[in-house]
N, C-alpha and C positions, 0 to 999 in steps of 0.2 A: 504494500500500500504506500503510495507516494503522493504527497501534496506539493504542487509546484506553483511558485509565484508567477504571475503574469509578467512579461517583459516590462521593465521599468517600474514595477510595483515594489512595495516594501514587504519582505517576507513576514508572514504572520505566525500566529501561535501554533497552527497546525501545518506549517510548512516543513516537510521532511527532506525534500530533495535539495540539499544545500551542501556547500563545501565545509570543511572543518573550520575555516576562518569565519565563514558566514554564520555557522552554528554558534560559535563563541560570541560573536557580536549580537546575535539574536538573544542569547541568554542574558547578556548585559542589558538589553533594552527591555526584555520581558520582566526582569527583576523589579522594575518600578511598579509592576502591577500587583506585586505581593501585598497581601493584607496580613500583618503579623498579629492577629488577634481573632478569636473565634466569633461567630455571630452571637448576637444577644440571646440569652437563654439557650445556649448550646446544650442540647440534651440528645445526642445521637442514639438511635435505636438499632439501625442497621449499619454495620461497618464492613467494608470490603478489604480483602487482601488481594494484591496483584503481583504476579510473577511472570517472568519470561525465561525461556530456555533456548539457547542457541549453541549448538555443538561447535567446538573449536574447528575452524576451517570450513564450516558450513555456511550457507547463505540463507537458510530457512529458519525463521523464528517461530516459536510456539509460545502463545500467551494464554494466561488463565486469570480469571477473576472469580473469587468466591465471596459471597455475601453472608455474613453471620449476624444472628440476633445477639445483641450485646448482653442481654440478660441471661439467656440460656446457653449461648455459644453454639446453638444449632445452626447448621447450614440451611439457608432459606432460598438461595439461588446460586447458580454458577454458570459461567460461559467460557468458551475457549475459541481460539482462532489460530490460524497459521498464515504466514505470509513471507515472501522473499524480502530479505533485508539488504539494503545497498550501502548504508552508512557504515564506515569502518569502526572497529573497536578503538575508542579513544577514552582513556580515563577522564571523567568529568563531563562527558558528552553522552552518557548512557541513554538519556531520554530520546535522542534521535534514532537510536536502534530499537528501543523497546516500546515507545508510545504508539507507533503506527500499528503494530499488531494488537496492542492492548485496546486501541480504539475500535478495532474490528470486534473484539470480544465484548467491549462496552455496548455496542449496538445490539448485541444479542441478549443482553440482560433484561429479564422481565421486571425484576425488582431492583431499582436503583438504590444505592446506599446513601446514608447521610454523611459518611466520612470515609476516607481512603487511607490505608496503610500500605506504603510501598516498600518493597524489598530493596532499599537503596537509600541514598542520602537525600536530604532536603536542603536546608540552609547550611548544613555542615559540608560546604562545597567551596572550591577555590573562588568561584564567582558568586557564591551565595545563592545559587539557583540550580539545585540538583533535580533529579528525577521527580521527587515528590512535589517540589515547587512547580515544575513545568506541568505535571499531571493535574495538580490542584487548580492551577490557573486555566488549563485547557477545559476542564469540566465544571469549573466554578464551584468546587466543593472543598470543605475543610480537608486538609491532607497532612499526612505525617510521613517522614522518612524513618525507617527502622532498618539500619544497616548492620550487617554481620561484622564489618571491619571498618576501620577509620580511613576516611578519604583525606581529611585535613584535621589538624589539631592533635592535642594530647589530652587524654583523660586524667583527671586527678585520681588518686587511689580511692577505691571503694571497698566496702566490707564484703565478706564472702556470703552473707545471708541473702536469701531471696528478697527482692524488693529494694536492695541497696542501690543508691544512685551516687553519681559524682559528676561535676561539670566537665564538659569537653571544651577545651580552650584552644583557640587559634590566634596567636599573636595578641594575647590578652583579652580577646573577645570570647564570650560564652556563645558557642555556635551549636551546642547540643548537650545531651546528657547521656552518660553511660548508665545503663539500667540492667541489673541482674535479675532475670526472671526465674532462675533455678539456682538453688544454693550450690555454691562451688563451681558453677558453670561459667563460661566466658560471658561477658555482658553483650548486649546489643547496644547500638548507638542511635539514640533518638534525636531527631531534629525536626523543626517545623517545616511545613510545606506552605500551603496557602490557607488563609482564614483560620489561623492556628497560633497559639502561643506555646511556649515550652512546657509550662505546668500542665496545660490541657493535653498536650501531646503525650507526655509521660503517663498521665492518668489513663489515657485511652489505650496505650500499649499495655500498661499493667492490667487493665480490665480484660484484655483478651489473652492474657497469659494463663496457661493451664499446667504449670509445673515442668515445662520444657524450656530449653534455652531460647527458642524463638516463639513469638506469639502465634496463636492458633490461626490468625489470618494468613501469615506467611507459610506456616506448615501446610495448611490445606491447599493453598494456591500452588505451592511447590509440588505437592503430591499430584495434584490434578494436571499440572503442566507436564510433569514427567510421564504420566500415563498417556497423555496426548502425543508426546514426542515418541514414545515407544510404538504407538500405533501408526505414527507417521501421517496423521491427518488432522484436520481442523474444522 
């Protein structure tokens, strides 16, 4: 799936057919659209996890979205898609590889979520506009980045207990929070996307934790996308 700007036009938020240089510039421009606070009376009921799988050296991307009920953690909807990917793998530009196929899956969802949790960075990004920021702005929804590894910054020490947190600092700025969802396990790294602040982001990720290292949103989307990839279909 490729969105191409018209000759002479300014690339937009869903423009994917760009060069690396154009993608970086687009991130810098779109960053101004971020709203770093949740909507008034933010009480999400449905929360989605999103994940993409692309085999090394392959050009086909597989995407999955799983929608959970926040109170019961039951899966209430899910959708998948696959598509050819043309943008190269470049750290910090993950959204240009993953959002096209996730957009296809999004169109297939019958029940749209109230908030999104991406398996990747949000504000904790070199240009403060990671995958979760781009996806949140694209769909106009509160969004959170929940990454398995650090893209930028250094976390302060955190305790070994479940629920322990510590700031993630980049050049003196708090860009996220390390959060341990399972006692003794490695933390995940939470940062805001769109329509979100850091305390609300941490609460949301903690709410979908079920005793594993990663939140249920990520675990279920990851499992679903791997099943899709093994079948080779979308």
